C-alpha positions as CSV (number, residue, x, y, z in Angstrom):
1,M,28.1,-210.4,50.3
2,H,27.8,-206.6,49.7
3,A,27.0,-205.6,46.1
4,S,26.7,-209.3,45.0
5,I,23.8,-211.5,44.1
6,W,23.2,-211.9,47.9
7,S,22.2,-208.3,48.1
8,A,19.1,-209.1,46.1
9,V,17.9,-211.8,48.6
10,P,15.5,-209.6,50.5
11,F,13.6,-208.9,47.2
12,L,13.9,-212.5,46.2
13,V,12.2,-213.4,49.4
14,V,9.5,-210.8,49.3
15,I,8.1,-211.5,45.8
16,P,7.8,-215.4,46.0
17,V,6.3,-215.3,49.5
18,A,3.8,-212.6,48.4
19,L,2.9,-214.7,45.3
20,V,2.5,-218.0,47.3
21,T,0.5,-216.5,50.3
22,R,-1.2,-213.9,48.1
23,Q,-0.5,-211.4,50.8
24,V,2.2,-208.8,50.8
25,L,2.8,-208.4,54.5
26,P,4.3,-211.9,55.1
27,G,6.7,-211.4,52.3
28,L,7.8,-208.0,53.5
29,M,8.3,-209.2,57.1
30,L,10.4,-212.2,56.0
31,G,12.4,-210.0,53.5
32,L,13.2,-207.6,56.3
33,L,14.2,-210.3,58.7
34,T,16.3,-212.0,56.1
35,G,18.2,-208.8,55.1
36,A,18.7,-207.9,58.8
37,Y,20.2,-211.3,59.6
38,M,22.4,-211.1,56.6
39,L,23.9,-207.9,58.0
40,H,23.9,-209.0,61.6
41,P,24.1,-212.9,61.8
42,A,23.5,-213.4,65.5
43,P,20.5,-215.0,67.3
44,L,18.9,-211.7,68.4
45,A,20.9,-209.2,66.4
46,G,18.7,-209.7,63.3
47,I,15.5,-209.0,65.2
48,Q,17.1,-206.0,66.9
49,A,18.3,-204.7,63.5
50,S,14.9,-205.1,62.0
51,L,13.3,-203.1,64.8
52,S,16.0,-200.4,64.4
53,Y,15.3,-200.1,60.7
54,I,11.5,-199.7,61.4
55,V,12.1,-197.1,64.1
56,K,14.6,-195.2,61.9
57,E,12.2,-195.0,59.0
58,I,9.3,-194.0,61.1
59,A,11.4,-191.2,62.7
60,V,12.0,-189.6,59.3
61,P,9.7,-186.4,59.4
62,D,8.3,-186.9,55.9
63,N,7.5,-190.6,56.6
64,L,5.8,-189.8,59.9
65,R,3.8,-187.1,58.2
66,L,2.6,-189.5,55.6
67,L,1.5,-192.1,58.2
68,V,-0.5,-189.4,60.0
69,F,-2.0,-188.3,56.7
70,L,-3.2,-191.8,55.8
71,Y,-4.8,-192.3,59.2
72,G,-6.4,-188.9,59.0
73,F,-7.7,-189.6,55.5
74,G,-9.4,-192.8,56.7
75,A,-10.9,-190.8,59.6
76,F,-12.2,-188.3,57.1
77,V,-13.9,-191.0,55.0
78,G,-15.4,-192.6,58.0
79,L,-16.7,-189.3,59.3
80,V,-18.6,-188.4,56.1
81,R,-20.1,-191.9,56.0
82,V,-21.4,-192.2,59.6
83,T,-23.0,-188.7,59.4
84,G,-25.2,-189.5,56.5
85,G,-23.3,-187.6,53.8
86,V,-22.7,-190.7,51.6
87,S,-26.3,-192.0,51.8
88,G,-27.6,-188.5,51.2
89,F,-25.6,-188.2,48.0
90,A,-26.8,-191.6,46.9
91,E,-30.4,-190.7,47.4
92,W,-29.9,-187.4,45.5
93,M,-28.5,-189.4,42.5
94,S,-31.3,-191.9,42.5
95,Q,-34.0,-189.2,42.3
96,R,-32.5,-187.7,39.1
97,V,-32.1,-190.7,36.8
98,R,-34.7,-191.5,34.2
99,T,-33.0,-193.1,31.2
100,E,-30.1,-195.5,30.6
101,R,-27.9,-192.9,29.1
102,G,-28.7,-190.5,31.9
103,A,-28.0,-193.1,34.4
104,F,-24.6,-193.8,32.9
105,A,-23.9,-190.0,32.7
106,V,-24.7,-189.7,36.4
107,T,-22.4,-192.7,37.1
108,W,-19.5,-191.0,35.4
109,L,-20.2,-187.6,36.9
110,S,-20.4,-189.1,40.4
111,S,-16.7,-189.8,40.2
112,L,-16.1,-186.1,40.6
113,V,-17.2,-186.4,44.3
114,T,-16.4,-190.0,45.1
115,F,-12.8,-190.2,43.8
116,M,-11.1,-190.2,47.2
117,A,-10.7,-194.0,47.3
118,P,-12.0,-196.9,45.2
119,D,-13.8,-198.6,48.1
120,F,-15.4,-195.3,49.0
121,R,-16.8,-195.0,45.5
122,I,-18.1,-198.5,45.4
123,I,-19.9,-198.1,48.7
124,T,-21.4,-194.8,47.6
125,V,-22.4,-195.4,44.0
126,A,-22.8,-199.1,43.4
127,P,-25.8,-199.9,45.7
128,V,-27.8,-196.9,44.3
129,M,-27.0,-197.5,40.7
130,E,-27.7,-201.3,41.1
131,R,-31.3,-200.4,41.8
132,V,-31.5,-197.7,39.2
133,F,-30.1,-199.9,36.4
134,S,-32.2,-202.9,37.5
135,R,-35.3,-200.8,37.0
136,L,-34.0,-199.8,33.5
137,K,-33.1,-203.5,32.8
138,V,-29.5,-202.8,31.9
139,A,-26.9,-205.6,32.1
140,T,-25.6,-205.7,35.7
141,Q,-22.0,-206.7,34.6
142,K,-21.8,-203.7,32.4
143,V,-22.9,-201.4,35.2
144,A,-20.4,-203.0,37.6
145,F,-17.6,-202.7,35.0
146,V,-18.2,-199.0,34.4
147,I,-18.2,-198.2,38.2
148,D,-15.0,-200.3,38.6
149,A,-13.3,-198.6,35.7
150,T,-14.0,-195.2,37.3
151,S,-12.7,-196.3,40.7
152,T,-9.1,-197.5,40.9
153,P,-8.0,-196.0,37.4
154,V,-9.5,-192.6,38.3
155,C,-8.1,-192.6,41.8
156,A,-4.6,-193.4,40.5
157,L,-4.7,-190.2,38.3
158,I,-6.2,-187.6,40.8
159,P,-3.3,-185.5,42.2
160,V,-5.1,-184.2,45.3
161,G,-7.5,-185.4,48.0
162,T,-6.9,-189.2,47.8
163,A,-5.1,-191.8,49.9
164,F,-3.5,-192.9,46.7
165,V,-1.6,-189.6,46.1
166,G,-0.2,-189.6,49.7
167,Y,1.0,-193.2,49.4
168,M,2.5,-192.7,45.9
169,V,4.3,-189.6,46.9
170,G,5.6,-191.3,50.0
171,L,7.0,-194.2,48.0
172,I,8.6,-191.9,45.5
173,A,10.2,-190.0,48.3
174,T,11.6,-193.1,49.9
175,A,12.9,-194.7,46.7
176,G,14.3,-191.3,45.6
177,R,16.1,-190.9,49.0
178,H,17.9,-194.2,48.6
179,Q,18.9,-193.3,45.1
180,A,19.9,-189.7,46.0
181,V,17.3,-188.3,43.6
182,A,17.0,-184.6,43.8
183,G,13.9,-182.6,43.4
184,S,10.3,-182.7,44.7
185,P,8.7,-186.1,45.0
186,Y,5.3,-184.5,44.3
187,R,6.6,-183.0,41.1
188,L,7.9,-186.4,40.0
189,Y,4.5,-187.9,40.8
190,L,2.8,-185.2,38.7
191,L,5.1,-186.0,35.8
192,S,4.3,-189.7,36.1
193,I,0.5,-189.2,35.9
194,P,0.4,-188.9,32.0
195,L,2.6,-192.0,31.8
196,N,0.2,-194.2,33.8
197,F,-1.0,-195.5,30.4
198,F,-3.1,-198.4,31.8
199,A,-5.3,-196.1,33.9
200,I,-5.8,-193.6,31.1
201,A,-6.5,-196.3,28.5
202,M,-8.9,-198.2,30.8
203,I,-10.9,-195.0,31.3
204,F,-11.2,-194.4,27.6
205,F,-12.2,-198.1,27.0
206,A,-14.9,-197.8,29.7
207,L,-16.2,-194.6,28.0
208,Y,-16.4,-196.5,24.7
209,R,-18.2,-199.4,26.3
210,T,-20.5,-197.2,28.2
211,F,-21.9,-195.0,25.4
212,F,-21.0,-196.7,22.2
213,T,-21.9,-200.4,22.8
214,R,-25.2,-202.0,23.6
215,E,-25.7,-205.3,25.5
216,P,-28.8,-207.5,25.5
217,R,-31.2,-206.3,28.2
218,A,-32.1,-209.9,29.0
219,A,-28.6,-210.5,30.2
220,A,-29.3,-208.4,33.3
221,E,-31.7,-211.0,34.6
222,N,-29.3,-214.0,34.1
223,E,-26.0,-212.8,35.5
224,A,-26.6,-213.5,39.1
225,D,-27.7,-216.7,40.9
226,P,-31.5,-216.8,41.1
227,K,-31.1,-217.7,44.8
228,D,-29.2,-214.4,45.3
229,R,-31.9,-212.5,43.4
230,A,-34.6,-214.0,45.5
231,A,-32.7,-213.5,48.8
232,P,-34.8,-212.2,51.7
233,D,-34.9,-208.4,51.8
234,S,-33.6,-208.5,55.4
235,Q,-30.4,-210.0,54.1
236,Q,-29.9,-207.6,51.2
237,R,-31.0,-204.2,52.5
238,G,-31.0,-202.2,55.7
239,G,-34.0,-201.0,57.6
240,N,-34.3,-197.9,55.5
241,G,-34.2,-199.7,52.2
242,R,-30.6,-199.0,51.2
243,M,-28.4,-201.8,50.0
244,R,-26.3,-203.2,52.8
245,L,-22.7,-204.0,51.8
246,R,-22.1,-207.5,53.3
247,V,-18.4,-207.5,52.4
248,A,-16.6,-204.7,54.1
249,P,-14.0,-203.2,51.7
250,Q,-10.6,-204.3,53.0
251,V,-7.5,-202.1,52.8
252,A,-4.8,-203.1,50.4
253,Y,-2.9,-205.3,52.8
254,L,-5.6,-208.0,53.3
255,E,-7.8,-208.8,50.3
256,A,-9.1,-212.1,51.5
257,A,-10.1,-211.4,55.1
258,G,-13.3,-213.4,54.7
259,E,-11.3,-216.6,54.8
260,L,-10.1,-215.9,58.3
261,A,-13.4,-216.0,60.2
262,P,-16.9,-217.6,59.9
263,P,-19.5,-215.7,57.9
264,L,-21.2,-212.9,59.8
265,R,-24.3,-211.2,58.5
266,A,-26.2,-208.3,59.8
267,G,-28.9,-209.4,62.1
268,V,-27.4,-212.9,62.6
269,K,-25.3,-213.8,65.6
270,Q,-21.9,-215.3,64.7
271,A,-22.8,-218.5,66.5
272,E,-25.8,-218.9,64.4
273,A,-24.0,-218.3,61.1
274,P,-23.8,-221.3,58.8
275,A,-20.4,-223.0,59.0
276,R,-19.6,-222.8,55.3
277,P,-16.2,-222.1,53.8
278,A,-15.7,-218.6,52.7
279,S,-15.1,-219.7,49.1
280,T,-16.7,-222.1,46.7
281,A,-14.9,-224.6,44.6
282,D,-14.2,-222.1,41.9
283,G,-12.8,-219.6,44.3
284,E,-15.9,-217.4,44.5
285,A,-16.0,-215.5,47.8
286,E,-19.3,-216.1,49.7
287,D,-19.1,-214.0,52.8
288,S,-16.8,-211.6,54.7
289,Y,-16.8,-209.2,57.6
290,P,-19.7,-206.8,57.8
291,D,-18.9,-203.1,57.3
292,V,-19.6,-201.7,60.8
293,I,-19.4,-198.1,59.5
294,E,-22.1,-198.9,57.0
295,L,-24.3,-200.5,59.7
296,V,-24.0,-197.3,61.8
297,A,-24.7,-195.0,58.7
298,E,-27.9,-196.9,57.9
299,R,-29.4,-195.4,61.1
300,V,-28.5,-191.8,60.2
301,P,-30.8,-189.5,58.2
302,P,-29.3,-188.9,54.7
303,D,-27.8,-185.4,54.3
304,T,-25.9,-184.6,51.1
305,F,-24.3,-181.5,52.6
306,N,-22.5,-183.7,55.1
307,L,-20.5,-185.0,52.1
308,V,-20.3,-182.0,49.8
309,L,-19.2,-179.4,52.2
310,P,-16.3,-181.3,53.8
311,L,-15.1,-182.7,50.5
312,G,-15.2,-179.2,48.9
313,L,-13.4,-177.8,51.8
314,L,-10.7,-180.5,51.6
315,L,-10.0,-179.9,47.9
316,V,-10.0,-176.1,48.3
317,L,-7.6,-176.2,51.3
318,T,-5.3,-178.7,49.6
319,L,-4.9,-176.6,46.5
320,F,-4.6,-173.4,48.4
321,L,-2.1,-174.6,51.0
322,T,0.0,-176.4,48.4
323,W,0.2,-173.2,46.4
324,W,0.9,-171.2,49.5
325,D,3.8,-173.5,50.4
326,G,5.4,-173.1,47.0
327,H,4.5,-169.6,45.9
328,A,7.5,-168.0,47.5
329,R,9.9,-170.4,45.6
330,A,8.3,-170.2,42.1
331,P,6.0,-167.8,40.3
332,G,2.7,-169.0,38.8
333,L,0.2,-171.5,40.0
334,W,1.6,-174.7,38.4
335,A,5.2,-173.9,39.2
336,A,4.3,-173.2,42.8
337,L,2.4,-176.5,43.1
338,A,5.4,-178.4,41.6
339,Q,7.9,-176.7,44.1
340,A,5.7,-177.1,47.2
341,N,6.0,-179.6,49.9
342,A,2.8,-181.3,48.9
343,A,2.8,-183.9,51.7
344,R,2.9,-181.3,54.4
345,A,0.3,-179.1,52.7
346,M,-2.1,-182.1,52.2
347,L,-1.7,-183.1,55.9
348,E,-2.4,-179.5,57.0
349,A,-5.5,-179.3,54.7
350,L,-6.8,-182.6,56.0
351,L,-6.4,-181.8,59.7
352,L,-8.1,-178.4,59.2
353,T,-10.9,-180.1,57.3
354,L,-11.4,-182.7,60.1
355,L,-11.5,-179.9,62.7
356,V,-14.0,-177.8,60.7
357,S,-16.1,-180.8,59.8
358,A,-16.4,-182.0,63.4
359,V,-17.6,-178.5,64.4
360,W,-20.0,-178.5,61.4
361,Y,-21.4,-181.9,62.3
362,A,-21.8,-181.0,66.0
363,A,-23.7,-177.8,65.0
364,R,-26.0,-180.0,62.9
365,R,-26.8,-182.1,66.0
366,Q,-24.7,-185.1,65.2
367,P,-23.9,-187.0,68.5
368,I,-20.3,-186.6,69.6
369,D,-20.0,-190.4,70.1
370,R,-21.0,-190.9,66.4
371,I,-18.4,-188.4,65.3
372,L,-15.7,-190.0,67.3
373,F,-16.7,-193.5,66.1
374,G,-16.4,-192.3,62.4
375,V,-13.0,-190.8,63.0
376,L,-11.5,-193.7,64.9
377,Q,-13.1,-196.5,62.9
378,G,-12.2,-194.9,59.6
379,G,-8.7,-194.2,60.7
380,N,-8.2,-197.7,62.0
381,E,-9.1,-199.1,58.6
382,M,-6.0,-197.4,57.2
383,M,-3.6,-198.9,59.8
384,G,-3.0,-201.9,57.5
385,V,-1.8,-199.6,54.8
386,N,0.5,-197.8,57.3
387,V,2.0,-201.1,58.4
388,L,2.6,-202.1,54.8
389,L,4.3,-198.8,54.1
390,V,6.6,-198.9,57.1
391,L,7.8,-202.4,56.1
392,V,8.4,-201.2,52.5
393,W,10.6,-198.5,53.9
394,A,12.5,-200.8,56.1
395,V,13.1,-203.4,53.3
396,S,14.3,-200.7,51.0
397,A,16.8,-199.5,53.6
398,V,18.1,-203.0,54.3
399,S,18.6,-203.7,50.6
400,T,20.4,-200.4,50.2
401,D,22.8,-201.3,53.0
402,L,23.4,-204.7,51.4
403,G,24.6,-203.0,48.2
404,F,21.6,-203.8,46.1
405,N,21.9,-200.6,44.0
406,T,25.5,-201.3,43.1
407,Y,24.7,-204.9,42.2
408,V,21.9,-203.7,39.9
409,A,24.3,-201.3,38.2
410,R,26.8,-204.0,37.5
411,T,24.4,-206.7,36.3
412,I,20.9,-205.9,35.1
413,G,21.7,-202.4,34.2
414,Q,24.3,-203.6,31.7
415,L,22.2,-206.5,30.3
416,V,18.8,-204.9,29.8
417,P,18.4,-202.1,27.2
418,S,17.1,-198.9,28.9
419,S,14.2,-198.8,26.4
420,L,12.9,-202.1,27.7
421,I,13.1,-201.4,31.4
422,A,9.6,-199.7,31.5
423,P,7.7,-202.3,29.5
424,A,9.4,-205.2,31.5
425,L,8.5,-203.6,34.8
426,F,4.9,-203.0,33.6
427,V,4.4,-206.7,32.5
428,F,6.1,-208.0,35.7
429,G,4.1,-205.7,37.9
430,C,0.8,-206.7,36.2
431,A,1.6,-210.4,36.9
432,I,2.4,-209.7,40.6
433,S,-0.6,-207.4,41.2
434,Y,-3.0,-209.8,39.6
435,V,-1.8,-212.7,41.8
436,I,-1.8,-210.7,45.1
437,G,-4.7,-208.4,44.2
438,S,-3.1,-205.3,45.7
439,S,-2.1,-202.0,44.0
440,F,-0.4,-200.7,47.1
441,G,1.5,-203.9,47.6
442,T,2.7,-204.0,44.0
443,W,3.9,-200.4,44.2
444,G,5.7,-201.0,47.4
445,I,7.6,-204.0,46.0
446,L,8.5,-202.7,42.6
447,L,9.1,-198.9,42.9
448,P,12.4,-199.2,44.8
449,L,13.5,-201.8,42.3
450,G,12.4,-199.6,39.4
451,F,14.3,-196.6,40.7
452,S,17.4,-198.7,41.1
453,L,17.1,-199.8,37.5
454,A,16.4,-196.3,36.3
455,A,19.5,-195.0,38.1
456,T,21.8,-197.6,36.4
457,T,20.3,-197.5,32.9
458,H,19.6,-193.7,32.8
459,T,15.9,-194.3,32.2
460,E,13.6,-191.4,32.8
461,L,12.2,-191.7,36.4
462,P,8.7,-190.4,35.5
463,L,8.4,-193.2,33.0
464,I,9.5,-195.8,35.5
465,A,7.1,-194.5,38.1
466,G,4.3,-194.4,35.6
467,A,4.9,-198.0,34.5
468,V,5.0,-199.2,38.1
469,F,1.8,-197.3,39.1
470,A,0.1,-198.6,35.9
471,S,1.0,-202.2,36.8
472,G,-0.5,-201.9,40.2
473,T,-3.6,-200.3,38.8
474,F,-4.0,-203.4,36.6
475,G,-4.2,-205.8,39.6
476,G,-6.4,-203.5,41.7
477,F,-8.9,-203.4,38.8
478,A,-8.7,-206.9,37.3
479,S,-7.6,-209.3,40.1
480,P,-10.3,-211.6,41.7
481,L,-8.5,-211.1,45.0
482,S,-8.8,-207.3,44.8
483,D,-11.0,-205.9,47.5
484,N,-12.7,-203.8,44.8
485,T,-13.7,-206.9,42.8
486,V,-15.1,-208.7,45.8
487,A,-17.0,-205.7,47.1
488,M,-18.4,-204.9,43.7
489,A,-19.5,-208.4,43.0
490,T,-21.2,-208.6,46.4
491,V,-23.1,-205.4,46.0
492,M,-24.2,-206.3,42.5
493,R,-24.9,-209.9,43.5
494,L,-22.6,-211.3,40.7
495,P,-20.4,-214.5,40.9
496,V,-17.0,-213.1,41.8
497,M,-14.9,-215.3,39.5
498,D,-17.3,-214.8,36.5
499,Y,-17.1,-211.0,37.0
500,A,-13.4,-211.1,37.5
501,R,-12.9,-213.1,34.3
502,M,-15.0,-210.6,32.4
503,K,-12.8,-207.7,33.7
504,L,-9.6,-209.6,33.0
505,R,-10.5,-210.1,29.3
506,A,-10.8,-206.3,28.8
507,A,-7.8,-205.5,31.0
508,L,-5.5,-207.9,29.1
509,W,-6.3,-206.2,25.8
510,V,-5.6,-202.8,27.3
511,A,-2.5,-204.0,29.1
512,A,-1.1,-205.5,25.8
513,A,-1.6,-202.2,24.1
514,C,0.1,-200.3,27.0
515,T,3.1,-202.6,26.8
516,L,3.7,-201.6,23.2
517,V,3.3,-197.9,24.2
518,Y,5.8,-198.3,27.1
519,A,8.3,-199.8,24.6
520,A,7.8,-196.9,22.3
521,A,8.1,-194.4,25.1
522,G,11.3,-196.1,26.3
523,V,12.8,-195.4,22.9
524,I,11.4,-191.8,22.6
525,L,12.4,-190.7,26.1
526,R,15.8,-192.4,26.1
């Protein structure tokens, strides 16, 4: 069984189940149980072995540090939202936009302070810009596309201050540990950023579409269902006039949560909600859970400083503590950043920021119960990502014990030219991420496999990591199941499937070009 075709069974279980259910968690759980029972074929031994793998992976200091970081990062985002920081920034933007070009310039510049997570950017920017561009009679689909293109692709490239970077570095560390890869995981992540060709190309494509193409203004009035445009104000906006996000952005593990419960709208009791299916015949999402943080934030006076100060502090502390951790081992700023334990430095910066921010908010007369609500609710929204990550670690450990790495070396590594590994992973990852709609899920499935292939074919690890991260970015941007697509379509009042098809057409052209670039890079970096 060891180092044979059977060692690939856990991955062969994970991928089909994820594709069929369009959820990553069921596939990972079944893959873990399958691998554990293959190693310990007794009635309870497989379950006990699965739990042992989970506990063992959580007990690794770097893994536990990452779990705490992701929870703390969610707490930070929740905190700045419930204290009026996000709404204050939104109002500040809306007061300074007068022309179409100026509105798009503000939209792009806003990514400098809303890059922490795609959902966070959508919640912050989209409701405000929807009203601004509606006044300017700009096509709604174009506005949504530009905001989307500056969400997931931008977050995937920012090396500090995002949940993405913590998750990516954690996956690289785990995959590298199973392949005995030496060196800093953060340094490898930094090297992979210029090789995330899809994210980079999509940003340039969005820049071209933003400032060098013009769309008929009349299209802005025909994109959404007239019934949606005429919906009562009480259903579309909160009491202070800001757009209410009716679909709460879901974390990467559950993109279709609206299918699990009856519709629930603000101001309507669940028993009174119409008993309609969550999707129409063409797959368009109709309703989902309300965003409880947004409902609380609507009752708080807007205050831009409640976003700018904590965010600035987080970025400064992250850079300083990362440099401080590595400056004794390497001279110079960039060398120190590459040699530092970035995961530890990011966690320390985040915890210090949370502490200072809580004191700051309390000094500005924010109620303590509101502060605690933002911290706990925001952190809890990241628990799904934490569960996903733990299962990825456990499945990787099971496959290693089954001899998967040795099997890959004897088979695929000898059959597939090393120059084609990166483009093949990219295309395969794009297909998976589009079907499941999850960047995090795709990365968790493919990165361990990619590192195994890289070790056996002597392919450059930064290229493999860049290709895998690019493929997940494709699905997070283009998939109709992506939480970003659903949230954006809801805020902009666009048909979900129509909007997703529009994004897919652009994404396919960009992905096709990136496939050729990965093939060329495979030859050059061989």
